[in-house]
C-alpha positions as MATLAB code, in Angstrom:
seq = 'MDMSALQEPLTVSGAVKLGYGPKFQSARQPFVVKTKDIAAVKRMVGLDDRVAKTLSTQVKLPSRIAVSPGAGLNPITVSRDAGQAFVASPGRSDDDAPAQFDPSSLAQLDAEAVENIRMAARAYVRGNSTLVSSYRPLIEATIGQIIIPVFALPSITVAAGSVLQFGPGVNALVAYEIEIEDGGVIRSQGHLTISCTKMTKPRKRPGLTTAGNLTIGTFRPIFSE';
ca = [
       0.005    0.073   -0.079;
       1.288    3.633   -0.935;
       1.538    5.136    2.603;
       1.336    8.721    1.263;
      -2.273    7.957    0.292;
      -3.021    7.321    4.434;
      -4.612   10.327    5.998;
      -5.186   11.125    9.861;
      -7.806    9.304   11.897;
     -11.009   10.794   11.450;
     -13.418   11.516   14.316;
     -16.865   12.868   13.086;
     -18.841   15.259   15.268;
     -21.762   16.788   13.912;
     -22.008   16.349   10.135;
     -18.806   15.670    7.796;
     -19.153   15.305    4.095;
     -16.640   13.192    2.016;
     -16.563   13.306   -1.842;
     -14.939   14.250   -4.875;
     -15.860   16.724   -7.696;
     -15.231   20.363   -8.829;
     -18.541   21.496   -6.648;
     -18.233   18.882   -4.115;
     -16.951   20.482   -0.639;
     -15.087   17.592    0.989;
     -13.467   17.725    4.414;
     -10.716   15.302    3.164;
      -9.477   15.133   -0.221;
      -9.138   11.514   -1.604;
      -6.304    9.697   -3.136;
      -7.594    9.460   -7.033;
      -7.334    6.342   -8.847;
      -7.587    6.451  -12.588;
      -7.572    3.401  -14.627;
      -9.283    1.906  -17.760;
      -8.798   -1.476  -16.218;
     -12.305   -3.058  -15.248;
     -10.895   -5.974  -13.423;
      -8.930   -3.139  -11.243;
     -12.205   -1.228  -10.566;
     -13.744   -4.642   -9.616;
     -10.897   -5.315   -7.184;
     -11.160   -1.682   -5.550;
     -15.110   -1.295   -5.480;
     -16.731   -4.527   -6.628;
     -18.149   -7.512   -5.187;
     -15.614  -10.550   -5.045;
     -16.702  -13.382   -7.486;
     -16.549  -15.895   -4.656;
     -19.410  -13.681   -2.818;
     -21.220  -13.163   -5.968;
     -21.621  -16.603   -6.832;
     -23.100  -17.487   -3.409;
     -25.629  -14.498   -3.445;
     -28.805  -13.989   -5.247;
     -27.947  -10.918   -6.755;
     -30.456   -8.487   -8.663;
     -27.818   -7.750  -11.377;
     -29.207   -7.640  -14.785;
     -27.202   -9.197  -17.578;
     -26.590   -7.600  -20.955;
     -27.788   -8.547  -24.204;
     -25.452  -10.421  -26.938;
     -23.129   -8.009  -28.890;
     -21.436   -8.644  -31.839;
     -18.630   -6.246  -33.751;
     -17.732   -7.132  -37.310;
     -14.215   -7.566  -38.155;
     -14.030   -4.650  -40.540;
     -15.620   -0.962  -40.694;
     -18.458   -0.746  -43.126;
     -19.741   -4.086  -42.676;
     -22.545   -3.309  -40.457;
     -20.100   -2.996  -37.442;
     -22.170   -3.029  -34.349;
     -25.098   -5.506  -33.963;
     -27.104   -6.546  -31.053;
     -28.656  -10.277  -30.783;
     -27.639  -11.143  -34.218;
     -25.398  -13.680  -35.921;
     -22.262  -12.133  -37.031;
     -19.983  -14.962  -38.345;
     -16.442  -14.156  -37.730;
     -17.289  -10.834  -35.490;
     -16.121  -10.212  -32.305;
     -19.046  -11.583  -29.939;
     -19.922  -10.839  -26.290;
     -22.579  -12.938  -24.467;
     -23.232  -13.535  -21.015;
     -21.415  -16.991  -20.058;
     -19.147  -16.690  -22.934;
     -15.723  -16.622  -21.615;
     -13.349  -14.109  -23.027;
     -11.090  -16.776  -24.020;
     -13.442  -17.796  -26.702;
     -13.595  -14.341  -28.283;
     -10.916  -12.508  -30.212;
      -9.091   -9.741  -28.492;
      -9.053   -7.485  -31.425;
     -11.638   -5.590  -33.396;
     -11.646   -2.317  -35.466;
     -11.781    0.597  -32.944;
     -13.495    2.619  -35.841;
     -16.673    0.456  -35.147;
     -17.206    1.749  -31.889;
     -17.935    5.098  -33.385;
     -21.089    3.526  -34.713;
     -22.609    2.249  -31.620;
     -26.109    2.461  -31.150;
     -28.049    3.602  -28.094;
     -29.105   -0.136  -27.458;
     -25.367   -1.511  -27.781;
     -24.163    1.379  -25.369;
     -26.801    0.545  -22.728;
     -25.835   -3.292  -22.940;
     -22.108   -2.379  -22.675;
     -22.822   -0.179  -19.466;
     -25.050   -2.792  -18.186;
     -21.929   -5.537  -18.784;
     -19.635   -2.993  -17.019;
     -22.207   -2.867  -13.912;
     -22.584   -6.702  -13.817;
     -18.822   -7.385  -14.195;
     -18.158   -4.744  -11.171;
     -21.441   -5.798   -8.710;
     -21.835   -9.446   -9.743;
     -19.976  -12.542  -11.073;
     -17.380  -11.294  -13.343;
     -16.907  -14.674  -15.207;
     -20.551  -14.420  -16.604;
     -19.516  -11.158  -18.481;
     -15.783  -11.613  -19.102;
     -16.259  -11.613  -22.897;
     -17.383   -7.938  -22.770;
     -14.190   -6.896  -21.259;
     -12.646   -5.588  -24.153;
     -15.636   -3.785  -25.420;
     -15.960   -1.977  -21.948;
     -12.646   -0.832  -21.630;
     -12.496    0.412  -25.257;
     -16.077    2.174  -24.666;
     -15.996    3.653  -21.143;
     -12.454    4.641  -21.265;
     -10.893    5.976  -18.008;
     -12.581    5.306  -14.611;
     -11.965    7.564  -11.764;
     -12.328    6.324   -8.376;
     -11.712    8.428   -5.199;
     -10.212    6.672   -2.093;
     -10.318    7.778    1.341;
      -7.764    5.788    3.212;
      -7.820    6.304    6.997;
      -6.354    4.145    9.784;
      -9.503    4.664   11.924;
     -12.810    6.403   11.986;
     -15.270    7.193   14.713;
     -18.643    8.515   14.169;
     -19.707   10.063   17.415;
     -23.356    9.489   18.476;
     -25.859   11.743   16.682;
     -23.405   12.460   13.850;
     -23.564   11.817   10.130;
     -20.587   10.835    7.831;
     -21.932   11.845    4.492;
     -20.374   10.596    1.083;
     -21.311   12.275   -1.967;
     -22.567   11.010   -5.292;
     -20.833    8.712   -7.642;
     -18.415    6.014   -6.698;
     -16.413    6.343   -3.499;
     -14.103    3.715   -1.516;
     -13.361    4.013    1.988;
     -10.379    2.132    3.563;
      -9.752    1.850    6.973;
      -8.272   -0.577    9.710;
     -11.062    0.124   12.056;
     -14.411    1.959   11.827;
     -16.622    2.752   14.814;
     -20.438    4.016   14.619;
     -21.439    4.918   17.961;
     -25.418    4.437   18.919;
     -27.271    7.302   16.839;
     -24.217    7.785   14.529;
     -24.582    6.963   10.708;
     -22.803    6.758    7.472;
     -24.716    7.583    4.587;
     -23.797    7.487    1.029;
     -25.454    9.319   -2.128;
     -23.747    6.762   -4.530;
     -22.047    3.744   -4.645;
     -19.590    3.163   -1.571;
     -17.339    0.406   -1.036;
     -16.009    0.076    2.759;
     -12.999   -2.134    3.219;
     -12.055   -2.406    6.770;
     -10.555   -5.048    9.312;
     -12.972   -4.051   12.347;
     -16.240   -2.594   12.391;
     -18.243   -1.460   15.240;
     -22.072   -0.520   14.348;
     -25.024    0.546   16.639;
     -27.150   -2.302   17.951;
     -30.709   -0.486   18.002;
     -30.349    1.382   14.833;
     -28.914    1.057   11.174;
     -25.375    2.661   11.063;
     -25.217    2.498    7.315;
     -27.558    3.810    4.683;
     -26.952    4.479    0.909;
     -29.318    5.518   -1.932;
     -26.947    3.526   -4.341;
     -24.872    0.486   -3.717;
     -22.969   -0.361   -0.501;
     -20.162   -3.078   -0.591;
     -18.407   -4.167    2.578;
     -15.370   -6.184    3.201;
     -12.200   -6.783    4.724;
      -9.180   -4.886    4.377;
      -7.800   -5.219    0.837;
      -4.504   -3.506   -0.042;
      -5.703   -1.994   -3.160;
      -2.682    0.231   -3.960;
      -0.072   -2.316   -4.140;
       0.841   -3.913   -7.369;
];
């Protein structure tokens, strides 16, 4: 782990906001990870495949997508037989699909194909990635660079009656220990991933609420190679 990314312990008394963006006023500035590797995104803020396989998730799988091998040959089709085209479909291994396709074909993606690629990206990160592994080249070529704000702290204490609020979008919280006292709460407006070794939550009231997706796991050294 890059220790320069580690911040001072945080004690929340009252209301504290954490987030990332030009208009977001954050009490702490995150360590920003930029990557085009969807597998790295899954390791940082996604659900482990071993866990996903044991859960009945609500992750929707995309439709089949085929990209023809050359420009001008009906480059993008959805749910069609495309012969030797690059094909991505649920359950198809990425080993079964050619890794190369004409990048110029991506400019001709229609709304249906784009939505299916986005759906594949969500399924890759939040579900069992092996079911959509054949979409990975399309995801990385289409979506481009992904930005993940990471808040790395040794410990966090949310005092009674206090709120730690995370902003919209994707955020990752990495800590050794998190303590939420009775009446305290961690809230998120978007997708929040919490990686920690020890967590103490209130017994009577929920200490974690989110408008998006919440992933909680043991500490993972996401900054190391």
